[in-house]
C-alpha positions as CSV (number, residue, x, y, z in Angstrom):
1,M,-0.1,0.1,-0.3
2,R,2.6,2.3,0.8
3,N,4.3,2.3,-2.3
4,Q,1.0,2.4,-4.2
5,A,0.7,5.7,-2.2
6,A,3.9,6.7,-3.0
7,S,3.7,5.9,-6.8
8,L,0.4,7.7,-6.7
9,D,1.9,10.6,-4.7
10,E,4.9,11.1,-7.1
11,L,2.2,11.0,-10.7
12,G,0.0,13.9,-8.6
13,Q,3.2,15.5,-8.5
14,R,4.2,15.2,-11.7
15,A,0.3,16.0,-12.5
16,A,0.7,19.6,-10.9
17,A,3.9,20.2,-12.5
18,E,2.7,19.7,-15.9
19,Q,-0.5,22.0,-15.0
20,I,-3.2,18.6,-15.0
21,Q,-6.2,20.1,-14.3
22,R,-8.7,18.3,-12.2
23,P,-12.1,19.7,-12.8
24,P,-14.5,21.3,-12.2
25,L,-12.5,24.4,-11.9
26,P,-13.4,27.6,-9.9
27,P,-14.6,29.9,-9.9
28,F,-17.6,27.7,-9.0
29,T,-21.3,27.7,-10.1
30,L,-23.8,26.0,-8.0
31,E,-23.8,23.1,-10.8
32,T,-20.2,22.3,-10.5
33,A,-19.6,23.0,-6.8
34,L,-22.5,20.2,-6.0
35,A,-20.2,18.2,-8.4
36,K,-17.3,19.0,-6.4
37,V,-19.1,18.2,-3.3
38,Q,-20.1,14.6,-4.6
39,A,-16.6,14.0,-5.8
40,G,-15.2,14.4,-2.7
41,E,-18.3,12.1,-0.4
42,D,-17.5,9.5,-3.4
43,A,-13.3,9.4,-2.9
44,W,-13.7,9.7,1.1
45,N,-16.2,6.7,0.6
46,S,-14.3,4.5,-1.2
47,L,-11.8,4.3,2.3
48,D,-8.9,4.4,-0.5
49,P,-6.5,7.1,1.4
50,A,-3.8,7.3,-1.7
51,R,-7.3,8.5,-4.2
52,V,-8.3,10.8,-1.8
53,A,-5.2,12.5,-1.4
54,Q,-4.7,12.9,-4.9
55,A,-7.3,15.5,-4.7
56,Y,-5.5,17.8,-3.0
57,T,-2.3,20.1,-3.7
58,P,1.1,18.1,-2.9
59,D,1.2,20.8,-0.4
60,S,-2.3,20.9,1.2
61,V,-3.2,22.7,4.1
62,W,-4.7,20.7,6.7
63,R,-6.8,20.9,9.8
64,N,-8.6,18.4,11.2
65,R,-10.5,18.5,14.6
66,D,-6.9,19.1,16.5
67,E,-4.3,18.0,14.0
68,F,-2.6,20.4,11.7
69,F,-1.0,18.9,8.6
70,V,0.6,19.2,5.3
71,G,1.1,17.4,2.4
72,R,-0.1,14.2,0.5
73,D,1.7,12.0,2.3
74,G,0.4,13.5,5.6
75,I,-3.4,13.4,4.4
76,T,-2.4,9.4,3.6
77,E,-1.3,8.9,6.8
78,F,-3.5,10.3,8.5
79,L,-7.0,8.7,6.7
80,T,-4.8,4.9,7.0
81,R,-4.7,5.6,10.6
82,K,-8.4,7.0,11.0
83,W,-9.7,4.4,9.2
84,K,-8.5,1.5,11.0
85,R,-10.0,2.5,14.1
86,E,-13.3,4.2,12.3
87,L,-14.9,0.7,11.0
88,H,-17.6,0.6,8.1
89,Y,-17.3,4.3,7.8
90,R,-20.3,5.6,5.5
91,L,-20.3,9.6,4.6
92,M,-23.0,12.1,3.4
93,K,-21.5,15.7,2.6
94,E,-24.2,18.6,1.7
95,L,-22.8,21.6,-0.4
96,W,-23.8,24.3,2.8
97,A,-22.2,27.8,0.5
98,F,-19.6,28.6,-2.6
99,T,-17.4,31.4,-3.7
100,D,-15.0,31.6,-6.3
101,N,-12.7,29.1,-5.1
102,R,-14.1,28.4,-2.0
103,I,-16.7,25.7,-0.8
104,S,-18.1,25.1,3.1
105,V,-20.1,22.0,3.2
106,R,-22.0,20.2,6.2
107,F,-21.1,16.6,7.1
108,E,-22.6,13.2,8.6
109,Y,-20.3,10.0,9.2
110,E,-21.3,7.1,10.8
111,W,-18.6,4.4,11.8
112,Q,-17.9,1.8,14.5
113,H,-15.4,1.9,17.2
114,A,-12.4,-0.6,16.3
115,K,-11.9,-1.4,19.9
116,T,-14.6,-1.0,21.6
117,G,-17.2,-1.6,18.9
118,Q,-19.5,1.3,19.8
119,W,-21.2,2.9,17.2
120,F,-21.2,7.0,16.6
121,R,-22.4,9.5,13.8
122,T,-19.9,12.3,13.5
123,H,-21.8,15.9,12.5
124,G,-19.3,18.9,11.1
125,N,-18.3,21.2,8.9
126,E,-15.5,21.8,6.1
127,H,-14.2,25.0,4.5
128,W,-12.1,24.2,1.5
129,E,-10.0,26.2,-0.6
130,F,-8.9,25.1,-4.4
131,N,-6.4,26.2,-6.5
132,P,-6.8,27.6,-10.2
133,D,-6.2,23.7,-11.5
134,G,-9.2,22.4,-9.2
135,Y,-6.8,20.8,-6.5
136,M,-7.6,21.2,-2.4
137,Q,-5.0,23.8,-1.1
138,R,-6.5,24.0,2.3
139,R,-9.2,22.1,4.5
140,D,-10.5,23.3,7.5
141,M,-13.0,20.9,9.5
142,S,-14.2,20.8,12.7
143,A,-16.8,17.8,14.1
144,N,-18.4,16.2,16.9
145,D,-18.8,12.6,17.7
146,I,-22.7,11.6,19.1
147,P,-22.7,7.7,20.2
148,I,-25.6,6.2,18.8
149,S,-26.8,2.6,18.5
150,A,-26.6,0.2,15.9
151,G,-30.5,0.3,14.8
152,D,-30.1,4.3,14.6
153,R,-27.7,4.4,11.7
154,R,-29.3,5.6,8.7
155,I,-26.5,6.6,6.4
156,G,-26.1,4.3,2.9
157,I,-27.9,1.5,5.0
């Protein structure tokens, strides 16, 4: 997996150097912002850290709750760790607002804790900023986890 991630990161760096674009591109319209949000939801629901990381610039700046890191390697490492802990992960994103090169979403996802077996629904917001080629250069996320029973699940069932 590490070699695959490394080769995908190298591909992404070559793509950025060659100015390969990742549509839809800013400035966003309602239609293109909705498409960008759906693409993000689909990528995250793949549970493939390398696939997700390719949507970001090689030097993308992240804040995820209380963690701060930069770059695709950091993204891949974070998501690998996250999805080892958050089993049966299923995400729903909703466009909240957009402007020229920024999109804000609200999201919910459900998951089961790998060690305790407890189910959670996480509610949160993300603010995204894109470069002119359509890669996310900044992601800022805040969220809260709410314990639920398995019978209360509603996402992706």
